[in-house]
N, C-alpha and C positions, 0 to 999 in steps of 0.2 A: 432570765430564767430559761433553763434548757428545755427544748421541745423534742418530740420524737422526730426521727429522720423519715421523711415520707416521699423523697424523690424517687421516681421510677427509673428503671434502666432504659437507656436509649440504644437503638441499634446504630451502626456506623453511619448510615445515611442520615438518620435523625440528628446525630451528633454534628455532622458537617453542616446540615441545614441550620442548626442552632447557632453555630459559629458565624455563618453568613448573615443570619438575622441580626446578630450582635455587631456586625460591621467589619468582620475580618475578611479581607480580600483573599480569594482562593483562585490562584492562577491555573492550577491543574487539578481538577476535581478527582480524576482517577488516581493520581499520585497521593493526594491528600487522604483518600479513602484507604489506600494501601498502607499509609503510615498510621492511620487510626487503628487499623486492624492489627498491625504488627508491633506497634509501640504502645498504643492505648491513649485514649483521650486524657486520662488523669495524669499520666506521666508527662505528656506534652504540655499540659496546662501550666506547668511551672515555667515554661519558656514563652508562652504568650501572655502571661500575667503582666510583665513589664509593658506590654503593648496596650494595656487597658487605660482608659481615661480615668481621671479622678472624679468622683469616688469610685474606686475599683469594685466595690461591692455591687455596683449597678451593672457591671459586666458589659460596658459599651467600649468598643475598641477605638483607638485613636485613628485619625485620618491616615490613610496610606498604610495602616497595619496589615500585614499579609501573613498567610500560612507559611510561606517559604522563609520569611524573616525569622519566625519562631523556630522553624526546623533547623535553620543555620545556627541558631543559638544552641539548640540541642546537640548538633554535630560538634560544635566547638567544645561544649561541656564534656561530651563523650571522649573526645581526643585528649582533653585536659586531664580527665580522670585516668586514662591509660598512661599518660606521661607521668603523672604523680605516682601511680601505683608502681611503675618501673623503678622510680627513685627510692620509694619507701622500701622496696625489696632489698636494695643495697644497704640501706641504713639498718634494717631489721637484722640482716645477716651479720653486719659489723657489731651491733649491740650484743647479739648472742655470743659471738666470738670473744668479745672483750670480757663479758661476764664469766664465761667458762674459764678463760685463762686466769683472770685475776682471782676469782673466788676459789677455784680448785687448788691453786698454788697456796693460797692463804689458809684455807680451811679443809681441804681434802675434797675428793670426788663427790661426796654425798652431802656437801654443805647445805643443799636445799632442803634436806630432811630434818635439819637441826632446828627445832622450834625456838630454842633459846636465842637464836640470831634474828628473830622476827618479832615485830610488834603485832599485837592482836592475834597471837599465835593460837589462842583457844578457839577462834572462830574462822577468820579468813585463811590463815595459813593451813589449818587442818582441812579446809575445803579444797584448797589448791593441791595439797598432797594427795587427797582422795581422788581428785580429777587426774592428776599425773599418774597415780597408780592404775586407774582405770584405763588411761591411754596406753600405759606400758603393757598391761595384760591383754588389751585388745589389738595392739598394733600388729600390722602385718609387714612392717619394714624388715628387710632381711637381717639388718644388724641387730634388731631387737629380737627377732626369732632365734638368731644364733646365740645371743646372750642368755635368753631364757632356757635354751637347750643345754648350755654348758654350765651355767652358774645357778646356785640356789638362792642368791641374794634377792630380797623382795624389791629392791630398787637398783637401777643401773647407774653408772657414773653420770655426772652432770653433762658431760659432752655427748652422751647419748640421749638422755631425757630432754635436753634443751633442743634437740633436733625435731622432736615430736610434740613439744609443748607449743601452745598457741602464743602469739606475740602478746596477747592480753595477759596471759599467765606470767610471762617473763616480765612484763611491765609491773605487774602486781608484786611479784617476788622482789624486784628492786625497790619499789616504793615502800614495801613493808619491812625491808631490812633495817635493823637498828643502825644508827649512824656510826661511822667509824672510818678508819683509814682506807679500807678496801672499797667502800662505797664511794668515797671521795676520789679515789684513783680512777675508777670507772668513769665518773662524770668528767673529771679533768681531762681524760683522754680525748673527750669530745669538746673540750673548751668551756665547760660549764661547772657551776656548783651543783651539789647533789640534789638540792631542792628543785632547782630549775630543770635539771636533767629528768627527774621523776615526772615533773609536770609535762615536759615536752614528750617524753615517752608515751604518756597517757594520751596526749594529743595525736601523736602519730598512729597509735593503735586505732583511735577514733577515725582518723582520716582513711586508714587502710580499710576498715570495715565499711565506711561510707562508699569508697570507690569500688570495693568488691561487690557491693550490693547495688551498684549502678545508680546511687542516689545523686541528686543534683549538687554539684560543687560550686558552680558559678553563681554569683549574686545571691549569697545566702549568709545568714548569721549562723555560725556553727554552734553546736551544743556544748562546746568546751571553750574556755578562755585561758589558754596557756600563759604561764607566768612570764613577766618581762624581766630578763636578767639584769642584775645591777652591774656586774663586772665581767662581761663575756671576754674570753681570752682570744677570740678570733674576730675577724671583721664582722660587724653587725650593723644595724640600722643607725642612721644619724641621730644626734640628740634632738634635732627639730622634729624628725618623724616620730621618735619615741614620745616627745612632749605632746604631739598631736594625737597619738594613740591613747595616751593617758588622759588627755583633756576631755572634759564633758562636752557633748554635742559637737565634736570636731568632725564627725562624719567618718572618722577612722576608728578602728577598734582592733583588739587582739583576738577577736573571734570572726574576722573576715578573711577572705582568701589570700589577700596580700600578706598578712602576718603568717598564715599557715605556710605559704610557699617560701617565705623568708626563713622559717625554721628549717625547712628542707635544705635550702641553700646553705644555711649555717652548718648543718651536719655534713653536707657533701664536701665542705672544705677539708674535713678529716677523712671521710670515707672514700671520696673519689675526687682528689684535688684537680684533676683534669676534666671534671664533669662538664658536659655541654647542656646541662639542664636549662640554664637561663637563655642560651641561644635557641634551644628548641621551643621554649615558651614564647620568645619574641617572634620566631617563625610562625608559630601557631596564631598569634594575635595579628600578624601580617596577613595570614591566610583568611582571617575573619575580621576585616577592618571595621565591621559594624559593632564589635564588642566594646562596651563601655567599661574601661578599666576602673573608673572611679566607683562603679557599682560593686567592684570586688575589693574596695578599700585601698586601691593604689593611690599614692600621692602624686600630685602634679610634678613634683621635684624628683621623680624616679631617676632621671639621668645623673643626679648628684649622689646617688646612693652607691657607695663602694661595693657593698654586698651584691648589688645587681649589675655592676659594671666592671667588676674586678677581672 
């Protein structure tokens, strides 16, 4: 039964004292206080959580657990998010370009306003159009200002609106489009069927927002479970790894970091064939050798995965 929250706020010195009383080693108290002041106890708590003894609800740290170990996990996670965000930018731009080109040639510059091309057009599509209209009216981008000054049209062509639309709106537009040749062409460009492509777009939007808001990436179960493709057209994970991901209680899952990063690698085969993402990731894990990759869903057989070693 739920109870009222009655914990009082602690100042930074009290927070540090509490950690020490629970058994966390603090090598440099001055630095620890600085980090508590400028990162916050609660944000850092996600990184010392793995250092707790079982049962973790009792909040007793393992022997040799230290503040610096938790901070290094935080630093690894921060650098990983920055790396991931950089690759997502390339994928996002490529998806926008492919949708603009394919759909404008097939249906004209204002395809996104045609409700007949979308499922659930009376609710979700109308909301997206309203949001795009608001963005268009309020945008201070020079190309939008120039369009509004010269033309009387209520909406600009898709190659303009797609530049000010959020990635989430673009993902929803694709997902809600009625099935057809153009939708399949866009997905096939990236080596996927349209159902998997829609699922993966939603996943990438989720990851982008998570990284942009500085949320923990490392060692978590994500709030999305992207689809496992049946017949991917490009290098993908091995059958044994997919079986492990599909299997119950395998310790692997399609909502862990390994699967999410594998999705990015899959897209990069099209978007940036000479990508050094995997090399940068390996360099990052070498920089932080205390990182447990199994906690991120990585298989022990990673060396045999073509996607990760191609």
